[in-house]
C-alpha positions in Angstrom: -177.0 48.0 -65.0 -174.9 49.2 -62.3 -177.5 48.6 -59.4 -178.3 45.2 -60.8 -174.6 44.3 -61.1 -174.0 45.4 -57.6 -177.1 43.3 -56.3 -176.1 40.2 -58.0 -172.4 40.7 -56.8 -173.4 41.2 -53.4 -175.6 37.9 -53.5 -172.8 36.2 -54.9 -170.5 37.0 -52.1 -173.2 36.1 -49.6 -173.6 32.7 -51.3 -170.0 32.1 -51.7 -169.2 33.0 -47.9 -172.2 30.9 -46.5 -171.2 27.8 -48.6 -167.5 28.1 -47.3 -168.9 28.3 -43.5 -171.5 25.8 -44.0 -169.6 23.6 -46.4 -172.8 22.9 -48.5 -170.6 21.5 -51.5 -168.6 22.9 -54.3 -171.4 23.6 -56.5 -173.0 26.3 -54.3 -169.4 27.7 -53.9 -169.2 27.9 -57.9 -172.5 29.5 -58.2 -171.5 32.2 -55.7 -168.3 32.8 -57.6 -170.1 32.9 -60.9 -172.7 35.4 -59.6 -170.0 37.6 -58.2 -168.3 37.6 -61.5 -171.4 38.3 -63.6 -172.3 41.2 -61.1 -168.8 42.8 -61.4 -168.8 42.3 -65.1 -172.3 44.0 -65.5 -171.4 46.9 -63.0 -168.2 47.7 -65.0 -170.0 47.3 -68.3 -172.4 50.0 -67.2 -169.6 52.6 -67.3 -169.7 53.2 -71.0 -173.5 53.7 -71.0 -172.9 56.5 -68.3 -170.2 58.0 -70.6 -172.5 57.9 -73.7 -175.4 59.3 -71.8 -173.5 62.5 -70.9 -172.6 62.9 -74.8 -176.3 62.3 -75.9 -177.8 64.5 -73.1 -177.2 67.5 -75.6 -179.4 65.8 -78.3 -182.3 65.1 -76.0 -185.7 66.4 -76.2 -186.6 69.3 -73.9 -190.1 70.0 -72.6 -190.9 73.5 -71.4 -193.8 75.9 -70.5 -193.9 79.4 -72.2 -196.5 81.9 -73.2 -197.4 81.7 -76.9 -198.7 84.7 -78.8 -201.9 84.2 -80.7 -203.0 86.7 -83.5 -206.7 87.2 -83.8 -207.9 89.4 -86.9 -210.3 92.0 -86.2 -211.9 94.8 -88.3 -209.7 97.5 -87.2 -206.4 95.4 -87.1 -204.9 92.3 -85.1 -205.7 91.4 -81.5 -202.7 89.8 -79.8 -203.2 87.5 -76.8 -201.0 85.3 -74.8 -201.9 81.8 -73.9 -199.7 79.2 -71.8 -198.4 76.4 -73.8 -196.2 73.3 -73.4 -193.5 73.0 -76.0 -191.6 69.9 -77.0 -188.2 70.7 -78.6 -186.4 67.9 -80.3 -182.8 68.7 -81.5 -181.8 66.5 -84.6 
């Protein structure tokens, strides 16, 4: 949202300035102003999402690599082997 809002806001400023210098009519000036306002509101609206993402980062899933122990039964006991594994941990 931040990137899109900034892009639309900058495009709105360009359209607004171009219509002032070339005087292509009020409709293009209005379009540039509306684009700038929409882009600025969208960019400012992204701030709560950044704040909530920092709070939700603790609840996110984590992928890690570790060695998992495997137990194989044998006649004289248990054989333990280590095998690399990918684990997915989801905190609820």
